[in-house]
VOPAGU-2260 file (C-alpha; in pm, 1 decimal, decimal comma):
REM VOPAGU-2260
SITE   aa  ch    i         X         Y         Z
SITE  MET   A    0   10540,0    4064,7    1116,0
SITE  ALA   A    1   10687,1    4247,0     815,0
SITE  GLU   A    2   10768,7    4616,1     824,7
SITE  GLU   A    3   10850,7    4833,9     529,0
SITE  TYR   A    4   11172,9    5026,8     550,4
SITE  ASP   A    5   11078,0    5393,3     536,8
SITE  PHE   A    6   11380,9    5596,9     429,8
SITE  SER   A    7   11205,9    5924,7     518,0
SITE  LYS   A    8   11204,6    5841,5     888,1
SITE  GLY   A    9   11577,5    5771,1     902,3
SITE  VAL   A   10   11515,6    5427,5    1054,3
SITE  ARG   A   11   11829,8    5243,7    1154,2
SITE  GLY   A   12   11877,7    4890,4    1278,8
SITE  LYS   A   13   11738,3    4558,3    1170,0
SITE  PHE   A   14   11406,5    4510,6     999,2
SITE  TYR   A   15   11216,1    4218,2     855,8
SITE  HIS   A   16   11152,1    4191,3     484,2
SITE  GLY   A   17   11076,8    3900,9     256,1
SITE  GLY   A   18   11166,2    3629,8     503,4
SITE  ALA   A   19   11505,4    3773,7     596,4
SITE  ILE   A   20   11623,8    4004,7     869,1
SITE  PHE   A   21   11883,2    4254,0     757,3
SITE  SER   A   22   12009,8    4601,4     830,0
SITE  PRO   A   23   11993,5    4903,7     602,4
SITE  PRO   A   24   12323,5    4999,2     438,8
SITE  VAL   A   25   12585,3    5181,0     640,9
SITE  ARG   A   26   12816,0    5422,5     460,9
SITE  GLY   A   27   13138,2    5246,2     366,5
SITE  GLN   A   28   12995,4    4896,7     409,0
SITE  VAL   A   29   12826,3    4666,9     160,8
SITE  ASN   A   30   12507,0    4498,1     271,6
SITE  HIS   A   31   12464,1    4219,8      16,2
SITE  VAL   A   32   12098,3    4148,8     101,6
SITE  TYR   A   33   12017,0    4517,6      55,4
SITE  VAL   A   34   12201,1    4522,1    -278,6
SITE  GLU   A   35   12010,4    4213,8    -396,4
SITE  THR   A   36   11679,5    4368,0    -291,1
SITE  MET   A   37   11759,2    4691,8    -475,2
SITE  SER   A   38   11863,6    4492,1    -780,9
SITE  ASP   A   39   11534,9    4299,0    -771,7
SITE  LEU   A   40   11339,6    4623,6    -748,4
SITE  LEU   A   41   11533,7    4790,3   -1028,8
SITE  SER   A   42   11471,9    4488,9   -1254,8
SITE  ARG   A   43   11103,9    4597,6   -1259,4
SITE  ILE   A   44   11200,6    4916,5   -1445,4
SITE  THR   A   45   11211,6    4889,8   -1823,0
SITE  VAL   A   46   11337,5    5137,3   -2079,9
SITE  ARG   A   47   11239,4    5083,1   -2443,5
SITE  ALA   A   48   11285,8    5339,3   -2718,3
SITE  GLU   A   49   10947,6    5252,1   -2875,3
SITE  GLN   A   50   10755,4    5287,1   -2547,9
SITE  CYS   A   51   10678,8    5623,1   -2383,5
SITE  HIS   A   52   10958,0    5787,6   -2584,2
SITE  GLY   A   53   11223,8    5584,5   -2405,1
SITE  GLN   A   54   11129,8    5698,9   -2056,5
SITE  PRO   A   55   11163,1    5444,3   -1774,4
SITE  CYS   A   56   10840,6    5247,3   -1721,4
SITE  ILE   A   57   10710,2    4993,7   -1473,4
SITE  ARG   A   58   10739,8    4629,8   -1587,5
SITE  GLY   A   59   10698,4    4708,4   -1956,5
SITE  MET   A   60   10361,1    4874,3   -1901,5
SITE  ARG   A   61   10278,0    5223,1   -2018,5
SITE  ILE   A   62   10302,9    5377,9   -1676,1
SITE  ARG   A   63   10619,0    5578,4   -1631,7
SITE  VAL   A   64   10834,9    5596,5   -1322,6
SITE  SER   A   65   10777,4    5971,9   -1330,0
SITE  ASP   A   66   10398,7    5913,7   -1315,0
SITE  VAL   A   67   10434,8    5713,9    -994,3
SITE  LEU   A   68   10675,9    5967,9    -845,3
SITE  GLU   A   69   10439,5    6255,5    -927,6
SITE  MET   A   70   10150,1    6074,4    -760,2
SITE  LEU   A   71   10358,4    6021,4    -447,2
SITE  ALA   A   72   10481,0    6382,2    -452,5
SITE  GLY   A   73   10119,8    6494,9    -490,0
SITE  GLY   A   74   10033,2    6325,5    -162,6
SITE  MET   A   75    9877,0    5999,8    -280,2
SITE  SER   A   76    9937,8    5702,9     -52,5
SITE  HIS   A   77   10055,8    5366,2    -178,0
SITE  GLU   A   78    9706,3    5232,0    -116,6
SITE  GLU   A   79    9544,3    5507,7    -324,4
SITE  ILE   A   80    9782,2    5446,6    -613,9
SITE  LEU   A   81    9722,7    5071,4    -601,0
SITE  ALA   A   82    9345,2    5126,3    -593,6
SITE  ASP   A   83    9359,9    5357,9    -898,0
SITE  TYR   A   84    9601,9    5131,5   -1087,2
SITE  PRO   A   85    9509,4    4773,0    -991,2
SITE  TYR   A   86    9771,1    4625,3   -1226,1
SITE  LEU   A   87   10048,2    4783,1   -1017,5
SITE  GLU   A   88   10201,2    4605,1    -721,3
SITE  ARG   A   89   10342,8    4755,3    -402,9
SITE  ASP   A   90   10694,2    4660,7    -517,4
SITE  ASP   A   91   10636,7    4860,3    -838,8
SITE  ILE   A   92   10601,1    5174,5    -627,9
SITE  ARG   A   93   10912,4    5082,3    -432,1
SITE  ALA   A   94   11091,2    5019,0    -763,2
SITE  ALA   A   95   11005,6    5369,8    -884,2
SITE  LEU   A   96   11150,7    5515,0    -565,3
SITE  ALA   A   97   11460,4    5294,4    -592,0
SITE  TYR   A   98   11510,6    5403,0    -952,8
SITE  ALA   A   99   11484,9    5770,3    -857,7
SITE  ALA   A  100   11733,6    5717,8    -574,1
SITE  GLN   A  101   11973,4    5540,2    -809,8
SITE  GLU   A  102   11948,5    5819,0   -1066,5
SITE  MET   A  103   12033,8    6078,9    -801,9
SITE  LYS   A  104   12367,0    5906,5    -737,7
SITE  HIS   A  105   12503,8    6002,4   -1078,4
SITE  PRO   A  106   12744,7    6295,9   -1060,2
SITE  ILE   A  107   12648,4    6611,9   -1242,6
SITE  VAL   A  108   12937,1    6791,9   -1406,6
SITE  THR   A  109   12897,3    7151,7   -1517,2
SITE  ALA   A  110   13141,2    7334,8   -1735,5
SITE  ALA   A  111   13323,8    7634,4   -1592,4
SITE  GLN   A  112   13226,5    7968,6   -1739,3
């Protein structure tokens, strides 16, 4: 039985996903299966200057990552989003979350005043 890894619950240990059992990343260690999964998810995000003013979109469609994030922040469940946007897949929602997480890892440098 497959279980989704829910980062909000702080789940630790092994979980089943996509036919493989693996553990979430531990600080200071590289979990290659996790990295491959994140890479697969992030490959669903496209950025094209001529589409949505260069904002990141889902699989080349005109639905922005920020649209999906706003729906989730507004309280919509994955099922509600998928029902309203039947061309989206569950992994598209996960990809939007992975993209947001990746963007948060970039350091922000502010100039001293």
